[in-house]
TIGUKOL-260219 format. One line per field, with one value per atom (N, C-alpha, C, O): residue number from 1; residue in three letters; chain; atom name; z, y, x. Coordinates in nm, 2 decimals, m for minus. Example, Ala and Ser with C-alpha at 12.3 -4.5 7.8 and 13.67 -1.06 7.14 Angstrom:
% TIGUKOL-260219
pos	(1	1	1	1	2	2	2	2)
code	(ALA	ALA	ALA	ALA	SER	SER	SER	SER)
unit	(A	A	A	A	A	A	A	A)
site	(N	CA	C	O	N	CA	C	O)
pz	(0.78	0.78	0.78	0.85	0.71	0.71	0.79	0.80)
py	(m0.57	m0.45	m0.33	m0.33	m0.22	m0.11	0.00	0.11)
px	(1.32	1.23	1.32	1.42	1.28	1.37	1.29	1.34)
END
This chain:
% TIGUKOL-260219
pos	(1	1	1	1	2	2	2	2	3	3	3	3	4	4	4	4	5	5	5	5	6	6	6	6	7	7	7	7	8	8	8	8	9	9	9	9	10	10	10	10	11	11	11	11	12	12	12	12	13	13	13	13	14	14	14	14	15	15	15	15	16	16	16	16	17	17	17	17	18	18	18	18	19	19	19	19	20	20	20	20	21	21	21	21	22	22	22	22	23	23	23	23	24	24	24	24	25	25	25	25	26	26	26	26	27	27	27	27	28	28	28	28	29	29	29	29	30	30	30	30	31	31	31	31	32	32	32	32	33	33	33	33	34	34	34	34	35	35	35	35	36	36	36	36	37	37	37	37	38	38	38	38	39	39	39	39	40	40	40	40	41	41	41	41	42	42	42	42	43	43	43	43	44	44	44	44	45	45	45	45	46	46	46	46	47	47	47	47	48	48	48	48	49	49	49	49	50	50	50	50	51	51	51	51	52	52	52	52	53	53	53	53	54	54	54	54	55	55	55	55	56	56	56	56	57	57	57	57	58	58	58	58	59	59	59	59	60	60	60	60	61	61	61	61	62	62	62	62	63	63	63	63	64	64	64	64	65	65	65	65	66	66	66	66	67	67	67	67	68	68	68	68	69	69	69	69	70	70	70	70	71	71	71	71	72	72	72	72	73	73	73	73	74	74	74	74	75	75	75	75	76	76	76	76	77	77	77	77	78	78	78	78	79	79	79	79	80	80	80	80	81	81	81	81	82	82	82	82	83	83	83	83	84	84	84	84	85	85	85	85	86	86	86	86	87	87	87	87	88	88	88	88	89	89	89	89	90	90	90	90	91	91	91	91	92	92	92	92	93	93	93	93	94	94	94	94	95	95	95	95	96	96	96	96	97	97	97	97	98	98	98	98	99	99	99	99	100	100	100	100	101	101	101	101	102	102	102	102	103	103	103	103	104	104	104	104	105	105	105	105	106	106	106	106	107	107	107	107	108	108	108	108	109	109	109	109	110	110	110	110	111	111	111	111	112	112	112	112	113	113	113	113	114	114	114	114	115	115	115	115	116	116	116	116	117	117	117	117	118	118	118	118	119	119	119	119	120	120	120	120	121	121	121	121	122	122	122	122	123	123	123	123	124	124	124	124	125	125	125	125	126	126	126	126	127	127	127	127	128	128	128	128	129	129	129	129	130	130	130	130	131	131	131	131	132	132	132	132	133	133	133	133	134	134	134	134	135	135	135	135	136	136	136	136)
code	(UNK	UNK	UNK	UNK	UNK	UNK	UNK	UNK	UNK	UNK	UNK	UNK	UNK	UNK	UNK	UNK	UNK	UNK	UNK	UNK	UNK	UNK	UNK	UNK	UNK	UNK	UNK	UNK	UNK	UNK	UNK	UNK	UNK	UNK	UNK	UNK	UNK	UNK	UNK	UNK	UNK	UNK	UNK	UNK	UNK	UNK	UNK	UNK	UNK	UNK	UNK	UNK	UNK	UNK	UNK	UNK	UNK	UNK	UNK	UNK	UNK	UNK	UNK	UNK	UNK	UNK	UNK	UNK	UNK	UNK	UNK	UNK	UNK	UNK	UNK	UNK	UNK	UNK	UNK	UNK	UNK	UNK	UNK	UNK	UNK	UNK	UNK	UNK	UNK	UNK	UNK	UNK	UNK	UNK	UNK	UNK	UNK	UNK	UNK	UNK	UNK	UNK	UNK	UNK	UNK	UNK	UNK	UNK	UNK	UNK	UNK	UNK	UNK	UNK	UNK	UNK	UNK	UNK	UNK	UNK	UNK	UNK	UNK	UNK	UNK	UNK	UNK	UNK	UNK	UNK	UNK	UNK	UNK	UNK	UNK	UNK	UNK	UNK	UNK	UNK	UNK	UNK	UNK	UNK	UNK	UNK	UNK	UNK	UNK	UNK	UNK	UNK	UNK	UNK	UNK	UNK	UNK	UNK	UNK	UNK	UNK	UNK	UNK	UNK	UNK	UNK	UNK	UNK	UNK	UNK	UNK	UNK	UNK	UNK	UNK	UNK	UNK	UNK	UNK	UNK	UNK	UNK	UNK	UNK	UNK	UNK	UNK	UNK	UNK	UNK	UNK	UNK	UNK	UNK	UNK	UNK	UNK	UNK	UNK	UNK	UNK	UNK	UNK	UNK	UNK	UNK	UNK	UNK	UNK	UNK	UNK	UNK	UNK	UNK	UNK	UNK	UNK	UNK	UNK	UNK	UNK	UNK	UNK	UNK	UNK	UNK	UNK	UNK	UNK	UNK	UNK	UNK	UNK	UNK	UNK	UNK	UNK	UNK	UNK	UNK	UNK	UNK	UNK	UNK	UNK	UNK	UNK	UNK	UNK	UNK	UNK	UNK	UNK	UNK	UNK	UNK	UNK	UNK	UNK	UNK	UNK	UNK	UNK	UNK	UNK	UNK	UNK	UNK	UNK	UNK	UNK	UNK	UNK	UNK	UNK	UNK	UNK	UNK	UNK	UNK	UNK	UNK	UNK	UNK	UNK	UNK	UNK	UNK	UNK	UNK	UNK	UNK	UNK	UNK	UNK	UNK	UNK	UNK	UNK	UNK	UNK	UNK	UNK	UNK	UNK	UNK	UNK	UNK	UNK	UNK	UNK	UNK	UNK	UNK	UNK	UNK	UNK	UNK	UNK	UNK	UNK	UNK	UNK	UNK	UNK	UNK	UNK	UNK	UNK	UNK	UNK	UNK	UNK	UNK	UNK	UNK	UNK	UNK	UNK	UNK	UNK	UNK	UNK	UNK	UNK	UNK	UNK	UNK	UNK	UNK	UNK	UNK	UNK	UNK	UNK	UNK	UNK	UNK	UNK	UNK	UNK	UNK	UNK	UNK	UNK	UNK	UNK	UNK	UNK	UNK	UNK	UNK	UNK	UNK	UNK	UNK	UNK	UNK	UNK	UNK	UNK	UNK	UNK	UNK	UNK	UNK	UNK	UNK	UNK	UNK	UNK	UNK	UNK	UNK	UNK	UNK	UNK	UNK	UNK	UNK	UNK	UNK	UNK	UNK	UNK	UNK	UNK	UNK	UNK	UNK	UNK	UNK	UNK	UNK	UNK	UNK	UNK	UNK	UNK	UNK	UNK	UNK	UNK	UNK	UNK	UNK	UNK	UNK	UNK	UNK	UNK	UNK	UNK	UNK	UNK	UNK	UNK	UNK	UNK	UNK	UNK	UNK	UNK	UNK	UNK	UNK	UNK	UNK	UNK	UNK	UNK	UNK	UNK	UNK	UNK	UNK	UNK	UNK	UNK	UNK	UNK	UNK	UNK	UNK	UNK	UNK	UNK	UNK	UNK	UNK	UNK	UNK	UNK	UNK	UNK	UNK	UNK	UNK	UNK	UNK	UNK	UNK	UNK	UNK	UNK	UNK	UNK	UNK	UNK	UNK	UNK	UNK	UNK	UNK	UNK	UNK	UNK	UNK	UNK	UNK	UNK	UNK	UNK	UNK	UNK	UNK	UNK	UNK	UNK	UNK	UNK	UNK	UNK	UNK	UNK	UNK	UNK	UNK	UNK	UNK	UNK	UNK	UNK	UNK	UNK	UNK	UNK	UNK	UNK	UNK	UNK	UNK	UNK	UNK	UNK	UNK	UNK	UNK	UNK	UNK	UNK	UNK	UNK	UNK)
unit	(A	A	A	A	A	A	A	A	A	A	A	A	A	A	A	A	A	A	A	A	A	A	A	A	A	A	A	A	A	A	A	A	A	A	A	A	A	A	A	A	A	A	A	A	A	A	A	A	A	A	A	A	A	A	A	A	A	A	A	A	A	A	A	A	A	A	A	A	A	A	A	A	A	A	A	A	A	A	A	A	A	A	A	A	A	A	A	A	A	A	A	A	A	A	A	A	A	A	A	A	A	A	A	A	A	A	A	A	A	A	A	A	A	A	A	A	A	A	A	A	A	A	A	A	A	A	A	A	A	A	A	A	A	A	A	A	A	A	A	A	A	A	A	A	A	A	A	A	A	A	A	A	A	A	A	A	A	A	A	A	A	A	A	A	A	A	A	A	A	A	A	A	A	A	A	A	A	A	A	A	A	A	A	A	A	A	A	A	A	A	A	A	A	A	A	A	A	A	A	A	A	A	A	A	A	A	A	A	A	A	A	A	A	A	A	A	A	A	A	A	A	A	A	A	A	A	A	A	A	A	A	A	A	A	A	A	A	A	A	A	A	A	A	A	A	A	A	A	A	A	A	A	A	A	A	A	A	A	A	A	A	A	A	A	A	A	A	A	A	A	A	A	A	A	A	A	A	A	A	A	A	A	A	A	A	A	A	A	A	A	A	A	A	A	A	A	A	A	A	A	A	A	A	A	A	A	A	A	A	A	A	A	A	A	A	A	A	A	A	A	A	A	A	A	A	A	A	A	A	A	A	A	A	A	A	A	A	A	A	A	A	A	A	A	A	A	A	A	A	A	A	A	A	A	A	A	A	A	A	A	A	A	A	A	A	A	A	A	A	A	A	A	A	A	A	A	A	A	A	A	A	A	A	A	A	A	A	A	A	A	A	A	A	A	A	A	A	A	A	A	A	A	A	A	A	A	A	A	A	A	A	A	A	A	A	A	A	A	A	A	A	A	A	A	A	A	A	A	A	A	A	A	A	A	A	A	A	A	A	A	A	A	A	A	A	A	A	A	A	A	A	A	A	A	A	A	A	A	A	A	A	A	A	A	A	A	A	A	A	A	A	A	A	A	A	A	A	A	A	A	A	A	A	A	A	A	A	A	A	A	A	A	A	A	A	A	A	A	A	A	A	A	A	A	A	A	A	A	A	A	A	A	A	A	A	A	A	A	A	A	A	A	A	A	A	A	A	A	A	A	A	A	A	A	A	A	A	A	A	A	A	A	A	A)
site	(N	CA	C	O	N	CA	C	O	N	CA	C	O	N	CA	C	O	N	CA	C	O	N	CA	C	O	N	CA	C	O	N	CA	C	O	N	CA	C	O	N	CA	C	O	N	CA	C	O	N	CA	C	O	N	CA	C	O	N	CA	C	O	N	CA	C	O	N	CA	C	O	N	CA	C	O	N	CA	C	O	N	CA	C	O	N	CA	C	O	N	CA	C	O	N	CA	C	O	N	CA	C	O	N	CA	C	O	N	CA	C	O	N	CA	C	O	N	CA	C	O	N	CA	C	O	N	CA	C	O	N	CA	C	O	N	CA	C	O	N	CA	C	O	N	CA	C	O	N	CA	C	O	N	CA	C	O	N	CA	C	O	N	CA	C	O	N	CA	C	O	N	CA	C	O	N	CA	C	O	N	CA	C	O	N	CA	C	O	N	CA	C	O	N	CA	C	O	N	CA	C	O	N	CA	C	O	N	CA	C	O	N	CA	C	O	N	CA	C	O	N	CA	C	O	N	CA	C	O	N	CA	C	O	N	CA	C	O	N	CA	C	O	N	CA	C	O	N	CA	C	O	N	CA	C	O	N	CA	C	O	N	CA	C	O	N	CA	C	O	N	CA	C	O	N	CA	C	O	N	CA	C	O	N	CA	C	O	N	CA	C	O	N	CA	C	O	N	CA	C	O	N	CA	C	O	N	CA	C	O	N	CA	C	O	N	CA	C	O	N	CA	C	O	N	CA	C	O	N	CA	C	O	N	CA	C	O	N	CA	C	O	N	CA	C	O	N	CA	C	O	N	CA	C	O	N	CA	C	O	N	CA	C	O	N	CA	C	O	N	CA	C	O	N	CA	C	O	N	CA	C	O	N	CA	C	O	N	CA	C	O	N	CA	C	O	N	CA	C	O	N	CA	C	O	N	CA	C	O	N	CA	C	O	N	CA	C	O	N	CA	C	O	N	CA	C	O	N	CA	C	O	N	CA	C	O	N	CA	C	O	N	CA	C	O	N	CA	C	O	N	CA	C	O	N	CA	C	O	N	CA	C	O	N	CA	C	O	N	CA	C	O	N	CA	C	O	N	CA	C	O	N	CA	C	O	N	CA	C	O	N	CA	C	O	N	CA	C	O	N	CA	C	O	N	CA	C	O	N	CA	C	O	N	CA	C	O	N	CA	C	O	N	CA	C	O	N	CA	C	O	N	CA	C	O	N	CA	C	O	N	CA	C	O	N	CA	C	O	N	CA	C	O	N	CA	C	O	N	CA	C	O	N	CA	C	O	N	CA	C	O	N	CA	C	O	N	CA	C	O	N	CA	C	O	N	CA	C	O	N	CA	C	O	N	CA	C	O	N	CA	C	O	N	CA	C	O	N	CA	C	O)
pz	(0.00	0.00	0.00	0.07	m0.09	m0.10	0.00	0.03	0.06	0.17	0.11	0.02	0.15	0.10	0.19	0.31	0.12	0.19	0.15	0.03	0.25	0.23	0.18	0.10	0.25	0.22	0.07	0.01	0.02	m0.12	m0.21	m0.32	m0.19	m0.27	m0.27	m0.37	m0.15	m0.14	m0.22	m0.29	m0.22	m0.29	m0.44	m0.51	m0.48	m0.63	m0.67	m0.78	m0.60	m0.63	m0.63	m0.71	m0.54	m0.52	m0.63	m0.67	m0.69	m0.80	m0.92	m0.98	m0.96	m1.08	m1.06	m1.15	m0.94	m0.91	m0.92	m0.88	m1.00	m1.01	m0.95	m0.98	m0.86	m0.79	m0.85	m0.85	m0.92	m0.99	m0.91	m0.96	m0.79	m0.71	m0.68	m0.70	m0.64	m0.61	m0.74	m0.74	m0.85	m0.98	m1.02	m1.06	m1.00	m1.03	m0.94	m0.98	m0.81	m0.71	m0.75	m0.75	m0.80	m0.84	m0.96	m0.97	m1.06	m1.18	m1.15	m1.20	m1.06	m1.02	m0.95	m0.97	m0.86	m0.79	m0.89	m0.88	m0.99	m1.09	m1.18	m1.21	m1.21	m1.28	m1.21	m1.27	m1.08	m1.00	m0.99	m1.01	m0.97	m0.96	m1.09	m1.08	m1.21	m1.33	m1.36	m1.43	m1.32	m1.35	m1.27	m1.32	m1.14	m1.06	m1.11	m1.10	m1.16	m1.21	m1.34	m1.35	m1.42	m1.54	m1.50	m1.57	m1.40	m1.35	m1.31	m1.33	m1.25	m1.20	m1.30	m1.28	m1.43	m1.53	m1.56	m1.59	m1.56	m1.59	m1.74	m1.82	m1.77	m1.90	m1.97	m2.09	m1.91	m1.97	m2.02	m2.12	m1.95	m2.00	m2.11	m2.20	m2.11	m2.22	m2.35	m2.46	m2.34	m2.46	m2.49	m2.59	m2.40	m2.42	m2.44	m2.54	m2.34	m2.34	m2.25	m2.15	m2.28	m2.19	m2.12	m2.19	m2.00	m1.92	m1.90	m1.88	m1.90	m1.86	m1.72	m1.63	m1.68	m1.54	m1.47	m1.53	m1.34	m1.26	m1.12	m1.07	m1.05	m0.91	m0.81	m0.71	m0.84	m0.74	m0.81	m0.93	m0.72	m0.77	m0.65	m0.54	m0.67	m0.56	m0.62	m0.74	m0.54	m0.58	m0.59	m0.51	m0.69	m0.71	m0.59	m0.56	m0.54	m0.43	m0.49	m0.58	m0.44	m0.48	m0.60	m0.65	m0.66	m0.78	m0.90	m0.91	m0.99	m1.10	m1.23	m1.23	m1.34	m1.47	m1.54	m1.53	m1.60	m1.66	m1.81	m1.87	m1.88	m2.02	m2.06	m1.99	m2.16	m2.21	m2.35	m2.43	m2.38	m2.51	m2.56	m2.49	m2.67	m2.73	m2.80	m2.82	m2.84	m2.91	m3.04	m3.10	m3.10	m3.22	m3.20	m3.30	m3.07	m3.04	m3.03	m3.04	m3.02	m3.00	m2.86	m2.77	m2.83	m2.70	m2.67	m2.75	m2.54	m2.50	m2.35	m2.28	m2.30	m2.16	m2.12	m2.18	m2.00	m1.93	m2.01	m1.99	m2.09	m2.15	m2.28	m2.35	m2.32	m2.44	m2.56	m2.67	m2.54	m2.65	m2.69	m2.60	m2.82	m2.87	m2.85	m2.87	m2.82	m2.80	m2.89	m2.91	m2.94	m3.01	m2.91	m2.80	m2.96	m2.87	m2.83	m2.72	m2.93	m2.90	m2.79	m2.70	m2.79	m2.69	m2.55	m2.45	m2.55	m2.43	m2.37	m2.25	m2.45	m2.41	m2.35	m2.25	m2.42	m2.37	m2.24	m2.15	m2.22	m2.10	m1.98	m1.87	m2.00	m1.90	m1.86	m1.75	m1.96	m1.94	m1.86	m1.79	m1.88	m1.81	m1.66	m1.59	m1.62	m1.47	m1.40	m1.45	m1.29	m1.21	m1.11	m1.08	m1.07	m0.98	m1.06	m1.18	m0.99	m1.05	m1.02	m0.92	m1.10	m1.07	m1.11	m1.18	m1.05	m1.09	m1.22	m1.24	m1.32	m1.45	m1.46	m1.44	m1.48	m1.49	m1.63	m1.70	m1.68	m1.82	m1.82	m1.76	m1.88	m1.90	m2.04	m2.13	m2.07	m2.21	m2.23	m2.14	m2.34	m2.37	m2.37	m2.41	m2.33	m2.33	m2.46	m2.47	m2.57	m2.70	m2.77	m2.89	m2.69	m2.75	m2.77	m2.69	m2.89	m2.92	m2.81	m2.78	m2.76	m2.66	m2.70	m2.61	m2.83	m2.87	m2.84	m2.81	m2.84	m2.81	m2.66	m2.63	m2.58	m2.43	m2.41	m2.34	m2.47	m2.46	m2.51	m2.45	m2.62	m2.68	m2.58	m2.57	m2.52	m2.42	m2.30	m2.25	m2.25	m2.14	m2.17	m2.09	m2.29	m2.33	m2.34	m2.30	m2.39	m2.40	m2.26	m2.23	m2.17	m2.03	m1.96	m1.89	m1.98	m1.92	m1.98	m1.90	m2.10	m2.16	m2.10	m2.11	m2.05	m1.99	m1.84	m1.78	m1.79	m1.64	m1.55	m1.43	m1.61	m1.52	m1.47	m1.55	m1.34	m1.29	m1.22	m1.19	m1.20	m1.14	m1.24	m1.27	m1.30	m1.40	m1.36	m1.31	m1.37	m1.33	m1.44	m1.52	m1.45	m1.54	m1.47	m1.36	m1.53	m1.47	m1.51	m1.63	m1.42	m1.45	m1.38	m1.29	m1.42	m1.35	m1.27	m1.30	m1.15	m1.06	m1.12	m1.20	m1.09	m1.14	m1.06	m1.08)
py	(m0.12	0.00	0.13	0.14	0.22	0.34	0.44	0.46	0.51	0.61	0.74	0.79	0.81	0.94	1.04	1.05	1.13	1.23	1.37	1.41	1.43	1.57	1.67	1.75	1.66	1.75	1.74	1.84	1.62	1.60	1.65	1.71	1.64	1.69	1.84	1.90	1.90	2.04	2.10	2.20	2.04	2.09	2.08	2.17	1.97	1.96	2.07	2.12	2.10	2.21	2.34	2.43	2.36	2.49	2.52	2.64	2.42	2.44	2.52	2.60	2.49	2.55	2.68	2.74	2.73	2.86	2.98	2.98	3.08	3.21	3.32	3.33	3.39	3.49	3.63	3.68	3.68	3.81	3.93	4.04	3.92	4.04	4.13	4.25	4.07	4.16	4.23	4.35	4.16	4.22	4.34	4.45	4.32	4.42	4.54	4.66	4.52	4.62	4.71	4.83	4.64	4.71	4.80	4.91	4.74	4.82	4.94	5.04	4.92	5.03	5.14	5.26	5.11	5.21	5.28	5.40	5.21	5.27	5.37	5.48	5.33	5.41	5.54	5.65	5.53	5.65	5.74	5.86	5.68	5.76	5.84	5.96	5.77	5.84	5.94	6.04	5.92	6.02	6.14	6.26	6.13	6.24	6.32	6.44	6.24	6.30	6.39	6.49	6.34	6.42	6.54	6.65	6.54	6.66	6.77	6.89	6.73	6.82	6.88	6.98	6.83	6.89	7.03	7.05	7.12	7.26	7.29	7.21	7.40	7.45	7.47	7.44	7.52	7.54	7.42	7.42	7.31	7.18	7.12	7.06	7.15	7.10	7.17	7.11	7.30	7.38	7.40	7.46	7.35	7.36	7.51	7.54	7.59	7.73	7.74	7.67	7.83	7.86	7.99	8.10	7.99	8.11	8.19	8.14	8.32	8.41	8.39	8.36	8.41	8.39	8.52	8.63	8.52	8.64	8.60	8.49	8.69	8.66	8.69	8.62	8.78	8.81	8.77	8.77	8.75	8.71	8.68	8.64	8.69	8.67	8.58	8.59	8.49	8.40	8.48	8.58	8.45	8.52	8.48	8.36	8.57	8.54	8.53	8.60	8.44	8.42	8.33	8.27	8.33	8.25	8.32	8.44	8.24	8.29	8.23	8.11	8.30	8.25	8.26	8.37	8.16	8.15	8.14	8.06	8.24	8.24	8.21	8.26	8.14	8.11	8.17	8.16	8.23	8.28	8.21	8.22	8.14	8.08	8.18	8.29	8.14	8.23	8.27	8.37	8.19	8.23	8.33	8.38	8.36	8.45	8.39	8.47	8.26	8.20	8.20	8.17	8.23	8.23	8.10	8.04	8.05	7.93	7.94	8.03	7.84	7.84	7.69	7.61	7.67	7.54	7.41	7.36	7.37	7.24	7.24	7.14	7.36	7.37	7.41	7.42	7.43	7.46	7.61	7.70	7.63	7.77	7.86	7.81	7.98	8.08	8.20	8.24	8.25	8.38	8.49	8.47	8.61	8.73	8.73	8.77	8.70	8.69	8.59	8.62	8.48	8.37	8.42	8.39	8.49	8.54	8.64	8.64	8.73	8.83	8.77	8.81	8.66	8.59	8.52	8.52	8.47	8.40	8.50	8.47	8.62	8.72	8.77	8.79	8.80	8.85	8.75	8.79	8.62	8.52	8.52	8.45	8.58	8.57	8.69	8.80	8.66	8.77	8.83	8.95	8.76	8.82	8.88	8.88	8.93	8.99	8.90	8.93	8.80	8.71	8.77	8.86	8.71	8.74	8.67	8.55	8.75	8.69	8.67	8.77	8.55	8.52	8.49	8.41	8.56	8.55	8.47	8.52	8.36	8.28	8.29	8.23	8.36	8.38	8.33	8.34	8.27	8.22	8.34	8.45	8.32	8.43	8.49	8.60	8.41	8.46	8.52	8.56	8.53	8.59	8.74	8.81	8.79	8.93	9.00	8.97	9.11	9.19	9.24	9.26	9.26	9.31	9.21	9.26	9.08	8.98	9.00	8.98	9.02	9.03	9.16	9.16	9.27	9.40	9.39	9.44	9.32	9.30	9.23	9.27	9.12	9.05	9.14	9.14	9.21	9.30	9.41	9.44	9.46	9.56	9.51	9.58	9.39	9.32	9.30	9.33	9.25	9.23	9.36	9.36	9.46	9.59	9.65	9.70	9.63	9.68	9.60	9.65	9.48	9.40	9.42	9.35	9.51	9.54	9.45	9.45	9.38	9.30	9.39	9.43	9.42	9.51	9.43	9.49	9.30	9.22	9.13	9.02	9.17	9.09	9.07	9.16	8.94	8.91	8.83	8.77	8.84	8.76	8.65	8.67	8.53	8.41	8.41	8.42	8.38	8.36	8.24	8.18	8.19	8.08	8.14	8.24	8.08	8.13	8.11	8.01	8.20	8.19	8.09	8.07)
px	(0.08	0.00	0.09	0.19	0.05	0.13	0.09	m0.03	0.18	0.15	0.13	0.20	0.02	m0.02	0.05	0.04	0.13	0.21	0.16	0.17	0.10	0.04	0.15	0.13	0.26	0.37	0.42	0.44	0.43	0.47	0.37	0.41	0.24	0.14	0.14	0.11	0.16	0.16	0.28	0.26	0.39	0.51	0.49	0.53	0.42	0.39	0.30	0.32	0.20	0.10	0.17	0.14	0.26	0.33	0.42	0.44	0.48	0.58	0.53	0.60	0.41	0.35	0.28	0.23	0.28	0.21	0.30	0.41	0.25	0.32	0.23	0.11	0.30	0.22	0.25	0.36	0.14	0.16	0.13	0.16	0.08	0.04	0.16	0.15	0.28	0.39	0.44	0.49	0.44	0.48	0.38	0.43	0.25	0.16	0.17	0.16	0.20	0.22	0.35	0.34	0.45	0.57	0.54	0.59	0.47	0.44	0.36	0.38	0.26	0.17	0.25	0.23	0.34	0.43	0.51	0.53	0.57	0.65	0.57	0.62	0.45	0.36	0.33	0.33	0.30	0.28	0.40	0.39	0.52	0.64	0.67	0.69	0.66	0.68	0.58	0.61	0.45	0.35	0.38	0.36	0.41	0.45	0.57	0.58	0.66	0.79	0.75	0.81	0.66	0.63	0.55	0.57	0.48	0.40	0.50	0.48	0.61	0.71	0.80	0.87	0.80	0.88	0.84	0.72	0.93	0.89	0.88	0.92	0.82	0.79	0.93	0.94	1.03	1.15	1.22	1.29	1.20	1.25	1.17	1.23	1.04	0.96	0.99	1.01	1.01	1.04	1.19	1.22	1.27	1.41	1.46	1.52	1.43	1.48	1.59	1.60	1.68	1.80	1.78	1.79	1.74	1.71	1.84	1.95	1.82	1.94	1.98	1.89	2.10	2.15	2.15	2.18	2.12	2.13	2.17	2.14	2.24	2.28	2.17	2.16	2.09	1.98	1.85	1.83	1.75	1.62	1.53	1.58	1.40	1.30	1.19	1.16	1.14	1.03	0.91	0.88	0.82	0.69	0.60	0.59	0.53	0.43	0.29	0.26	0.22	0.08	0.06	0.16	m0.06	m0.09	m0.02	m0.02	0.03	0.10	0.05	0.01	0.06	0.05	0.18	0.25	0.22	0.36	0.35	0.29	0.42	0.43	0.58	0.67	0.60	0.73	0.75	0.66	0.86	0.89	1.02	1.13	1.01	1.12	1.21	1.17	1.33	1.42	1.37	1.41	1.28	1.21	1.10	1.05	1.07	0.96	0.82	0.72	0.81	0.68	0.64	0.72	0.51	0.46	0.39	0.33	0.41	0.34	0.31	0.36	0.23	0.20	0.18	0.13	0.24	0.22	0.26	0.36	0.17	0.19	0.27	0.28	0.32	0.40	0.32	0.37	0.19	0.10	0.12	0.12	0.14	0.17	0.04	m0.07	0.07	m0.04	m0.02	0.09	m0.13	m0.13	m0.16	m0.19	m0.14	m0.17	m0.31	m0.35	m0.40	m0.55	m0.58	m0.66	m0.51	m0.54	m0.48	m0.54	m0.37	m0.31	m0.41	m0.44	m0.46	m0.56	m0.68	m0.73	m0.73	m0.85	m0.82	m0.91	m0.71	m0.67	m0.66	m0.71	m0.60	m0.59	m0.73	m0.76	m0.81	m0.95	m1.03	m1.13	m1.01	m1.09	m1.07	m1.14	m0.96	m0.92	m0.99	m0.98	m1.05	m1.11	m1.01	m1.03	m0.91	m0.81	m0.70	m0.70	m0.60	m0.48	m0.36	m0.29	m0.33	m0.22	m0.09	m0.08	0.01	0.15	0.18	0.16	0.22	0.26	0.41	0.48	0.45	0.60	0.63	0.57	0.73	0.77	0.91	1.01	0.91	1.04	1.08	1.01	1.18	1.23	1.37	1.45	1.39	1.52	1.62	1.58	1.74	1.84	1.87	1.93	1.84	1.87	1.74	1.75	1.63	1.51	1.53	1.59	1.48	1.49	1.41	1.30	1.47	1.40	1.27	1.18	1.24	1.12	1.00	0.89	1.03	0.92	0.88	0.77	0.98	0.95	0.87	0.78	0.92	0.85	0.70	0.61	0.69	0.55	0.46	0.34	0.51	0.43	0.40	0.28	0.50	0.48	0.38	0.30	0.38	0.29	0.15	0.05	0.13	0.00	m0.05	m0.17	0.03	m0.01	m0.05	m0.15	0.02	m0.01	m0.14	m0.22	m0.17	m0.29	m0.41	m0.52	m0.39	m0.50	m0.50	m0.58	m0.42	m0.43	m0.35	m0.37	m0.25	m0.16	m0.05	0.04	m0.05	0.05	0.16	0.27	0.15	0.26	0.32	0.26	0.43	0.50	0.64	0.71	0.69	0.82	0.89	0.82	1.02	1.10	1.17	1.23	1.16	1.23	1.37	1.40	1.46	1.60	1.65	1.59	1.77	1.83	1.95	2.01	1.97	2.08	2.22	2.24	2.31	2.44	2.52	2.64)
END
């Protein structure tokens, strides 16, 4: 008579089993990590602008709207989407408060593009305008 061994049967059943839960947990954590990392990427890295350097500078206080000007003179905001002057005007008019407007311009941008944007912002009543720089 053959002896029935519970341990041997358990080991045979255990060999063919693959546990996917730890793998799925790891993939989920990596997905969250890279999603948060992408959120933190700044506009200047998305548009590949080279900010001018300065020794002094102050952080903008309060809520801000950030516009980027490439060295070609193209305006954009946040997600890298290009904006026309009409779209910038519409965006500023849609705000009920007076936010701080931060301009991040490539150091090779023609000064006229920066002045044009500042003039547009001034005509829409934006009194708090700042220029973004990188520290030296």
